[in-house]
C-alpha positions as CSV (number, residue, x, y, z in Angstrom):
1,M,0.4,0.2,0.1
2,D,2.8,2.0,1.0
3,D,3.5,2.1,-3.3
4,L,0.4,3.3,-4.4
5,Y,0.1,6.7,-1.5
6,Y,4.2,7.6,-2.8
7,L,3.1,6.9,-6.4
8,S,0.1,9.3,-6.1
9,R,2.0,12.0,-4.2
10,I,4.4,11.3,-7.4
11,I,1.8,11.3,-10.5
12,E,0.7,14.8,-11.0
13,P,-2.1,16.0,-14.0
14,G,-0.7,16.8,-17.1
15,D,2.0,14.2,-16.4
16,L,1.7,10.5,-19.1
17,V,1.7,7.1,-17.3
18,K,0.9,4.1,-19.6
19,A,0.1,0.6,-18.4
20,I,-1.9,-2.5,-19.8
21,T,-5.1,-1.7,-19.2
22,L,-8.6,-3.9,-19.8
23,R,-11.8,-1.7,-21.7
24,K,-14.0,-1.9,-23.0
25,I,-14.5,-1.8,-26.7
26,K,-18.0,-1.7,-28.8
27,H,-18.2,-4.2,-32.1
28,P,-17.3,-1.8,-35.0
29,R,-19.2,-4.0,-37.5
30,S,-21.8,-5.1,-35.6
31,L,-25.4,-4.0,-36.5
32,R,-27.3,-5.3,-33.6
33,P,-25.7,-4.0,-30.0
34,T,-24.6,-6.8,-28.9
35,A,-21.9,-6.4,-25.6
36,P,-18.6,-4.8,-25.7
37,L,-16.1,-7.1,-26.3
38,I,-13.5,-6.9,-22.7
39,V,-9.2,-6.7,-23.9
40,K,-6.3,-5.7,-22.9
41,I,-4.4,-3.1,-24.4
42,P,-1.6,-0.9,-23.5
43,V,-2.6,2.4,-23.3
44,M,-0.9,5.7,-22.5
45,I,-3.6,8.7,-20.4
46,E,-2.7,12.2,-19.7
47,V,-3.1,12.8,-16.1
48,E,-6.4,14.5,-15.2
49,S,-6.9,13.6,-11.1
50,T,-6.0,10.2,-9.3
51,S,-7.6,8.7,-6.3
52,L,-6.5,6.3,-3.7
53,D,-8.2,4.3,-2.3
54,S,-6.9,2.3,0.5
55,L,-9.6,0.0,1.5
56,S,-9.7,-1.9,-2.0
57,S,-5.5,-1.6,-2.0
58,K,-5.7,0.6,-5.3
59,L,-4.6,4.3,-7.0
60,R,-7.0,5.4,-9.9
61,V,-5.4,7.0,-12.6
62,L,-8.1,9.1,-14.8
63,G,-7.5,10.8,-17.9
64,V,-7.4,11.2,-21.3
65,I,-6.0,8.4,-23.9
66,R,-3.2,10.0,-26.1
67,D,-1.6,6.6,-26.9
68,C,-3.0,3.1,-27.9
69,P,-3.0,0.4,-30.6
70,S,-4.6,2.4,-33.6
71,K,-7.1,-0.4,-34.9
72,Y,-9.2,0.6,-31.3
73,S,-10.2,3.9,-32.3
74,I,-9.7,5.0,-29.2
75,L,-7.7,8.3,-29.1
76,G,-9.5,10.9,-27.2
77,L,-11.7,9.6,-24.6
78,H,-11.4,8.8,-21.2
79,H,-9.7,6.1,-18.8
80,T,-9.2,4.8,-15.7
81,I,-6.2,3.2,-15.3
82,E,-6.3,0.3,-11.9
83,V,-2.7,0.4,-10.8
84,T,-2.6,-2.3,-7.6
85,L,0.5,-3.5,-5.8
86,G,2.9,-5.4,-8.0
87,K,0.7,-3.6,-11.6
88,R,3.9,-2.0,-13.6
89,V,3.2,1.9,-14.8
90,S,6.0,4.2,-16.9
91,I,5.1,7.6,-15.5
92,Y,6.8,10.3,-17.7
93,K,6.6,14.4,-17.1
94,D,8.0,17.2,-18.7
95,K,10.2,18.2,-15.5
96,W,11.0,15.8,-12.5
97,L,11.4,17.7,-9.5
98,R,13.2,17.1,-6.9
99,L,10.8,16.6,-4.9
100,H,9.3,13.6,-6.9
101,L,13.0,12.5,-6.5
102,D,13.1,12.3,-2.9
103,L,9.7,10.3,-2.8
104,L,11.1,7.8,-4.8
105,E,14.0,7.7,-2.5
106,R,11.5,7.5,0.2
107,A,9.9,4.9,-1.3
108,I,12.6,2.0,-1.8
109,K,14.6,2.8,2.3
110,P,13.3,0.3,4.4
111,K,10.5,1.4,6.3
112,S,10.1,2.2,10.2
113,S,7.2,1.1,11.7
114,M,5.5,1.0,15.0
115,L,2.3,-0.7,17.1
116,I,0.1,1.7,18.9
117,V,-2.1,0.5,21.4
118,L,-4.7,3.0,22.6
119,V,-6.7,1.9,26.0
120,D,-9.2,2.9,28.4
121,Q,-11.8,0.8,31.0
122,E,-13.9,-0.6,28.3
123,E,-12.1,-0.9,25.1
124,F,-9.4,-0.8,23.0
125,E,-7.5,-0.3,19.2
126,L,-4.3,-0.9,17.8
127,Y,-3.0,0.9,15.1
128,H,-0.1,-0.2,13.1
129,I,1.8,3.6,12.2
130,K,4.3,2.8,9.1
131,D,5.7,6.5,8.0
132,E,2.7,8.8,7.0
133,Q,-0.2,6.2,7.6
134,Y,-1.6,4.3,9.8
135,Q,-4.1,1.4,9.6
136,L,-6.4,-0.4,11.8
137,I,-4.6,-3.6,12.7
138,T,-7.8,-4.3,15.8
139,R,-10.6,-3.0,18.1
140,G,-11.8,-4.8,20.9
141,Y,-13.8,-4.8,24.4
142,L,-12.9,-5.6,27.2
143,G,-15.5,-6.8,29.2
144,A,-17.9,-5.3,32.0
145,N,-15.0,-4.0,33.5
146,R,-17.5,-1.7,34.9
147,K,-18.4,-4.4,37.3
148,L,-14.6,-4.7,38.4
149,T,-14.4,-3.3,41.9
150,G,-11.1,-1.7,43.8
151,T,-8.6,1.3,43.1
152,S,-8.7,2.6,39.4
153,E,-4.7,1.3,39.6
154,A,-6.4,-1.7,39.8
155,I,-9.1,-1.7,37.1
156,C,-6.8,0.0,34.6
157,S,-4.2,-3.1,35.2
158,K,-6.3,-5.2,34.5
159,S,-8.2,-3.2,31.5
160,L,-4.0,-3.3,30.3
161,Y,-3.9,-7.5,31.0
162,E,-7.1,-7.9,29.0
163,A,-5.8,-5.6,25.8
164,A,-2.5,-7.4,25.8
165,K,-3.7,-10.8,26.2
166,L,-6.0,-10.3,22.8
167,I,-3.4,-8.0,21.0
168,V,-0.8,-11.3,21.5
169,E,-3.5,-12.9,20.0
170,K,-4.2,-10.9,16.9
171,I,-0.3,-10.5,16.1
172,R,0.4,-13.2,16.1
């Protein structure tokens, strides 16, 4: 997911992005309406916008087709390239800024990460923090802590112990 995040910061409107993608193509010689063909073709689009969808781990790059095989007659039409982890794309810019190169360097360096646990008397959340992103790993409820009697320190210790047990189970 980090790679897609960096790409979303590097790819800007006006850039050219080239990839092999799926495209619906209408039958040009068909007199009656039929279902369009879905073909895998190489296209180059001029980027208008990008959208990072962290839930589906996709970067959508929307733009106008500037280059493709001539037999498809789709030059000038809008198209979205869906970039997923492992998909190859080529990015062409008029000028690569130092910011873009720094982002690329950061993307290839080993990442530092940490786990953060938020706990109160009734629930906890475990987050994975990596670079400028966070991801909720798990959320849990600590049971009927209102029924616990004793000092607030004892209640807090019990909550932390229960949260730690659940977290260890989750990350194993």
